[in-house]
C-alpha positions in Angstrom: -15.9 -21.8 -2.2 -14.0 -20.7 -5.3 -10.9 -22.3 -6.8 -8.8 -20.1 -9.1 -5.6 -20.6 -11.0 -4.1 -17.3 -12.0 -1.5 -17.8 -14.8 1.3 -15.8 -16.3 1.0 -12.8 -13.9 3.8 -10.5 -12.9 3.7 -11.1 -9.2 4.8 -8.1 -7.1 5.6 -9.1 -3.5 8.2 -8.4 -0.8 10.3 -6.1 -3.0 10.5 -8.4 -6.0 8.6 -8.7 -9.3 8.6 -12.1 -11.2 6.3 -14.0 -13.5 4.6 -16.9 -11.8 1.3 -18.8 -11.4 -0.8 -18.8 -8.2 -3.5 -21.3 -7.1 -6.3 -20.3 -4.7 -8.1 -23.0 -2.7 -10.2 -23.0 0.5 -9.9 -19.1 0.9 -6.1 -19.2 0.8 -3.1 -19.3 -1.5 -2.2 -22.9 -1.8 0.6 -22.7 -4.3 2.9 -20.1 -6.0 5.2 -21.3 -8.7 7.1 -20.1 -11.8 6.3 -23.5 -13.3 3.0 -24.8 -14.5 0.5 -25.7 -11.8 -1.9 -28.6 -12.4 -5.2 -27.3 -11.1 -7.8 -29.4 -9.2 -11.0 -30.3 -10.9 -13.4 -27.3 -11.0 -10.8 -24.7 -10.9 -11.4 -21.5 -12.9 -8.4 -20.5 -14.9 -7.5 -16.8 -15.3 -4.9 -15.8 -17.8 -3.2 -12.7 -16.3 -0.6 -12.3 -19.1 0.5 -8.6 -19.3 -1.1 -7.9 -15.9 0.3 -7.4 -12.4 -0.8 -9.4 -9.3 -0.3 -7.8 -5.9 -1.6 -8.4 -2.3 -4.9 -6.6 -1.5 -4.5 -3.1 -0.2 -5.0 -2.6 3.6 -6.4 0.8 4.4 -5.7 1.6 8.1 -7.9 4.7 8.2 -11.4 5.1 6.8 -14.7 6.6 7.8 -17.7 4.6 6.5 -20.2 6.6 8.5 -22.2 3.8 10.0 -24.1 4.0 12.3 -25.8 7.4 12.4 -24.4 9.2 9.3 -25.5 6.8 6.6 -26.9 9.6 4.3 -23.2 10.1 3.5 -21.9 6.5 3.3 -22.4 3.1 4.8 -20.5 -0.2 5.3 -22.1 -1.8 2.2 -21.6 1.1 -0.3 -18.1 2.0 0.8 -16.8 -1.6 1.0 -18.0 -2.0 -2.6 -16.0 1.1 -3.6 -13.1 -0.3 -1.7 -13.3 -3.6 -3.6 -13.4 -1.6 -6.9 -10.2 0.2 -5.8 -8.3 -3.0 -4.8 -8.7 -2.4 -1.1 -9.4 -5.8 0.5 -9.3 -4.8 4.2 -10.0 -1.6 6.1 -9.9 -0.2 9.6 -12.8 2.1 10.4 -12.9 5.1 12.7 -15.1 5.7 15.8 -16.6 9.2 15.1 -20.0 7.9 14.2 -23.4 8.4 15.9 -23.3 7.0 18.5 -19.6 7.3 18.9 -17.7 4.1 19.2 -16.3 4.7 22.7 -17.6 1.6 24.5 -16.9 -2.1 23.8 -20.7 -2.6 23.4 -20.9 -0.1 20.5 -17.7 -1.5 19.0 -19.1 -5.0 18.8 -22.3 -3.6 17.2 -20.2 -2.4 14.3 -18.6 -5.8 13.9 -22.0 -7.4 13.7 -23.1 -4.9 11.0 -20.0 -5.4 9.0 -20.4 -9.2 9.1 -23.8 -8.7 7.4 -22.9 -5.9 5.0 -19.2 -5.6 4.2 -17.8 -7.0 1.0 -14.1 -6.7 2.1 -12.4 -7.5 5.4 -12.8 -5.2 8.3 -11.8 -4.0 11.7 -12.8 -1.0 13.9 -11.0 1.3 16.3 -12.4 2.0 19.7 -12.4 5.8 20.3 -10.8 7.4 23.3 -12.4 10.1 25.3 -11.2 12.1 28.4 -12.9 9.6 30.7 -13.3 6.1 29.1 -10.0 4.5 30.2 -12.0 1.6 31.8 -13.4 0.8 28.4 -10.0 1.0 26.7 -8.6 -1.6 29.1 -11.3 -4.1 28.0 -10.0 -4.1 24.4 -9.0 -7.6 23.2 -5.7 -7.0 21.3 -6.3 -10.1 19.1 -9.5 -8.9 17.4 -9.5 -5.0 17.6 -7.1 -3.0 15.3 -6.4 -0.2 17.7 -7.4 2.8 19.8 -8.1 6.1 18.0 -7.2 9.3 19.9 -8.3 12.7 18.5 -5.6 15.0 19.8 -7.2 17.7 17.7 -11.0 18.1 17.1 -12.3 17.0 13.8 -15.6 15.7 12.4 -17.5 14.4 15.4 -15.6 16.4 18.0 -14.1 13.6 20.0 -11.2 15.8 21.3 -9.0 14.3 24.1 -7.4 17.4 25.6 -6.8 16.5 29.2 -3.1 15.7 29.8 -3.9 13.4 32.7 -6.3 11.4 30.4 -3.6 11.3 27.7 -1.0 10.0 30.1 -3.4 7.3 31.3 -4.1 6.3 27.7 -0.5 6.2 26.6 0.7 4.4 29.7 -2.1 1.7 29.7 -3.5 1.1 26.2 -3.4 -2.6 25.4 -3.3 -1.9 21.7 -1.7 0.4 19.1 -2.7 4.1 19.6 -3.5 5.9 16.4 -3.6 9.6 16.7 -5.1 12.6 14.9 -2.6 15.3 15.8 -3.6 19.0 15.6 -3.1 21.5 18.4 -6.6 22.8 19.3 -5.3 26.0 21.0 -3.4 27.0 17.9 -6.4 26.3 15.6 -8.7 28.4 17.8 -6.3 31.3 17.8 -5.9 31.2 14.0 -9.7 30.8 13.5 -10.3 34.0 15.5 -7.8 35.9 13.4 -9.4 34.9 10.1 -12.9 35.6 11.5 -11.9 39.1 12.4 -10.6 39.6 8.9 -13.3 37.9 6.8 -16.3 37.4 9.2 -18.0 34.3 8.0 -16.7 34.6 4.5 -13.3 32.9 5.0 -11.9 31.5 1.7 -11.1 27.8 1.6 -7.5 28.8 0.8 -7.2 29.9 4.4 -7.7 26.3 5.6 -4.0 25.4 5.8 -3.3 28.7 7.6 -6.0 28.1 10.2 -5.2 24.4 10.7 -1.5 25.3 10.3 1.7 23.3 10.1 2.6 24.5 13.5 -0.7 23.1 14.9 0.2 19.7 13.5 3.8 19.8 14.7 2.9 20.8 18.3 0.4 18.0 18.6 2.5 15.4 16.9 5.5 16.3 19.1 3.3 15.9 22.2 2.2 12.5 21.0 5.8 11.4 20.4 6.9 12.7 23.8 4.2 10.7 25.5 5.0 7.6 23.5 8.7 7.9 24.4 7.9 8.5 28.1 5.6 5.5 28.4 7.1 3.2 25.7 3.7 3.3 23.9 3.0 1.8 20.5 2.1 5.0 18.6 1.0 5.4 15.0 0.5 9.0 13.9 -2.1 9.2 11.1 -2.3 11.6 8.1 1.1 13.4 8.5 0.7 16.5 6.4 3.9 18.6 6.9 7.6 18.5 6.1 8.5 19.5 9.7 6.7 16.5 11.3 9.2 14.2 9.4 11.8 15.3 12.0 9.9 13.2 14.5 10.3 9.9 12.7 13.1 7.4 12.2 14.3 5.6 9.2 17.5 4.0 10.6 15.7 0.9 11.8 13.1 -1.4 10.1 9.5 -0.4 10.5 8.8 -3.6 12.5 11.2 -2.5 15.2 9.7 1.0 15.6 7.5 1.9 18.5 6.5 5.1 16.7 5.3 4.8 13.1 3.4 7.1 10.7 1.0 7.3 7.9 0.5 9.6 4.9 -2.7 10.0 3.0 -3.2 10.1 -0.8 -4.7 13.6 -0.8 -1.6 15.0 0.8 0.5 13.5 -2.0 -1.8 14.6 -4.8 -2.8 18.2 -3.9 -1.2 21.4 -2.5 -2.5 24.8 -1.4 -2.7 26.2 -4.9 -5.6 23.8 -5.6 -8.0 25.4 -3.2 -8.9 28.1 -5.7 -10.1 25.5 -8.1 -11.5 22.8 -5.8 -12.4 24.7 -2.7 -14.1 22.5 -0.1 -13.6 19.4 -2.2 -10.1 19.2 -0.9 -10.9 20.5 2.6 -9.5 17.8 4.9 -8.2 17.8 8.5 -5.3 18.1 8.7 -5.2 20.5 5.8 -3.6 20.1 2.4 -0.6 22.4 2.7 2.3 23.7 0.5 4.0 22.1 -2.5 7.1 21.9 -0.3 5.2 19.8 2.2 3.8 17.6 -0.5 7.2 16.9 -2.0 8.7 16.3 1.4 6.0 13.8 2.3 6.7 12.0 -1.0 10.3 11.9 -0.1 9.3 10.6 3.3 7.8 7.6 1.6 10.9 6.9 -0.5 13.3 7.2 2.5 11.0 5.2 4.9 10.4 7.9 7.4 6.7 7.4 6.5 5.6 3.8 6.9 2.0 3.5 5.5 0.0 5.1 2.7 -3.8 5.2 3.4 -6.8 7.4 2.5 -8.7 8.8 5.5 -11.7 8.1 3.2 -14.3 10.4 4.8 -17.4 11.1 2.6 -19.9 14.0 2.9 -22.7 14.8 0.6 -22.0 17.3 -2.1 -24.7 19.5 -0.6 -22.8 19.6 2.7 -19.5 20.3 0.9 -21.0 23.3 -1.0 -21.6 25.2 2.2 -19.4 28.1 3.3 -16.0 27.6 4.9 -17.0 27.1 8.5 -20.1 25.1 7.7 -18.6 22.8 5.0 -17.3 19.6 6.8 -13.8 18.4 6.3 -13.1 15.1 4.5 -13.7 13.5 1.1 -14.0 10.1 -0.6 -10.8 8.3 -1.9 -10.9 4.6 -1.2 -11.9 3.7 -4.8 -8.9 5.6 -6.2 -6.1 5.3 -3.8 -4.2 2.5 -5.5 -4.7 3.8 -9.0 -3.5 7.2 -7.8 -0.3 5.7 -6.6 0.1 3.7 -9.8 0.0 7.0 -11.6 3.1 8.0 -9.7 4.6 4.7 -10.7 3.8 5.4 -14.4 5.5 8.8 -14.0 8.6 7.2 -12.7 8.4 8.9 -9.3 8.2 5.6 -7.3 8.5 2.0 -8.1 5.6 -0.5 -7.8 7.4 -2.6 -5.2 7.5 0.5 -2.8 3.8 1.1 -3.4 3.0 -2.5 -2.5 5.2 -2.2 0.6 3.5 0.9 1.9 -0.1 0.0 1.0 -0.1 -3.8 1.6 2.9 -5.1 3.5 3.5 -2.4 6.1 -0.1 -2.1 7.4 -0.1 -5.9 7.9 3.3 -5.8 9.6 2.7 -2.8 11.9 -0.8 -4.0 13.0 0.3 -7.6 13.2 -2.6 -8.7 11.0 -2.9 -12.5 10.8 -2.0 -14.0 7.3 -2.7 -11.0 5.2 -0.8 -8.3 3.3 1.5 -10.7 1.4 1.3 -13.2 -1.4 2.5 -16.3 0.5 1.4 -19.9 0.5 -1.0 -20.4 3.5 -2.0 -16.7 3.5 -5.6 -15.6 2.8 -6.1 -15.0 -0.9 -6.7 -11.2 -0.7 -5.2 -9.9 -4.0 -5.6 -7.6 -6.9 -5.0 -8.0 -10.6 -4.0 -4.7 -12.2 -4.0 -3.8 -15.9 -1.1 -1.4 -16.0 -2.0 -0.1 -19.5 -5.7 0.6 -19.6 -6.6 4.3 -19.5 -9.9 5.4 -18.0 -11.5 8.6 -16.8 -13.2 9.2 -13.4 -16.9 10.0 -14.1 -20.0 10.1 -11.9 -21.2 7.0 -13.7 -18.3 4.9 -12.5 -18.2 6.2 -8.9 -19.3 3.7 -6.3 -19.2 6.1 -3.3 -22.6 6.8 -1.8 -21.9 10.5 -1.8 -21.6 10.4 -5.6 -18.6 12.7 -6.1 -14.9 12.7 -6.1 -12.2 15.4 -6.0 -10.6 13.5 -8.9 -13.6 14.0 -11.2 -12.5 13.9 -14.9 -9.0 12.7 -14.0 -7.6 10.2 -16.5 -5.7 7.2 -14.9 -3.4 5.1 -17.0 -3.9 1.9 -14.9 -7.0 0.0 -14.0 -8.1 -2.5 -11.3 -9.0 -5.6 -13.2 -10.0 -8.0 -10.5 -10.1 -8.1 -6.7 -10.2 -11.2 -4.6 -11.2 -11.3 -0.9 -10.5 -14.6 1.0 -10.3 -16.4 -2.3 -13.5 -15.1 -3.8 -13.7 -12.8 -6.8 -15.6 -9.8 -5.5 -14.8 -7.3 -8.2 -14.4 -8.2 -11.9 -13.5 -5.6 -14.5 -16.1 -3.0 -13.5 -18.7 -5.4 -11.9 -19.2 -6.0 -8.2 -19.8 -9.7 -7.4 -22.1 -9.8 -4.4 -20.2 -12.5 -2.5 -20.1 -12.4 1.3 -16.6 -13.6 1.7 -15.3 -10.8 4.0 -13.9 -11.6 7.5 -13.1 -9.8 10.7 -9.4 -9.2 10.8 -7.4 -11.0 13.5 -4.1 -9.8 15.0 -1.1 -11.7 16.2 -0.2 -9.7 19.4 1.6 -11.1 22.4 
């Protein structure tokens, strides 16, 4: 079990930045002090002068494709990419093969992650129109949440029966995380574009088919159900300016029953990028207009949006090179989410304290994760050392995704992840993965 003393770091935590030293012992942070810390014998000393130290990123929405779709990704490969990106904990989605819609299948995933994952993990149970009995078996202390596809996406786990939705929203023992797109609207738009283009629909039509109105109609339904039943609702990957009307910023996030998430790709891209990148930026919900992108960014700054995540969803490049209706939606992002947000920091569009709040603190707060998401004495030592002035370029040679591609290919970032610690062990060190099995199942403090 490692002992580390990190000296001279700029520690960024709970809205403040200050130089201090931090001691790691027995998986946890044992001391933080602006004064010198005398380390125990056998402690490795790391001089982090000129570098930033932040809590590890907690990504509340990833698709690591195991079981059943491991030609695209798996728990081992994508957790390595997560570590390289400063992500120390993830919550993974149920649209695998078989689908994770029973407690039995859910626990199989936890067993696999215990064997393979290099960073901390939890998994959502997936809702269907008829598995309420399984939903009621969820243990709130060791399962992150319930995923409800209120619009069909990869895996087609659509829950479209209103009676089923009412049962879920009224009885779920855990946070309900929703994918919100109105299926009727999407089918109508799809037919219009098929009539115009046959099978040769351009990728630029994606945000018109999976339109802003489709998102708003579905998100509005989710909010109305949560209001009716006093449900704990978390709306994933908000993609439109109009949806921001549904969320509050007049109370702290921890007091909200309805919270929301925005994903990196909806902050990076807009609909003008389809001509260049095509299917590589085909996600559900779709990347939309520049007005939407800018509004979402403002939603982070004004706290209508609570969490920044990835919806990391790899497919092979061969799959993505198919025509519009055949190319699956989704792309890899977990290795680059933090450095992408640091680029906005470098450009003066957001401060680093806000990034840490949205990527580290808020996921821990909103999911009630036990002793993670903050740099505090007694908390697990999940943390990231960042070199804020170390330019590098995204190349195939430095991608850790199993799918082997990124929509950010050739992009030059000005900041670099230097080191990543998981439960006090150094799992990523300046470009090198350390094969240490220090990852743990996330636990949740829920009454």
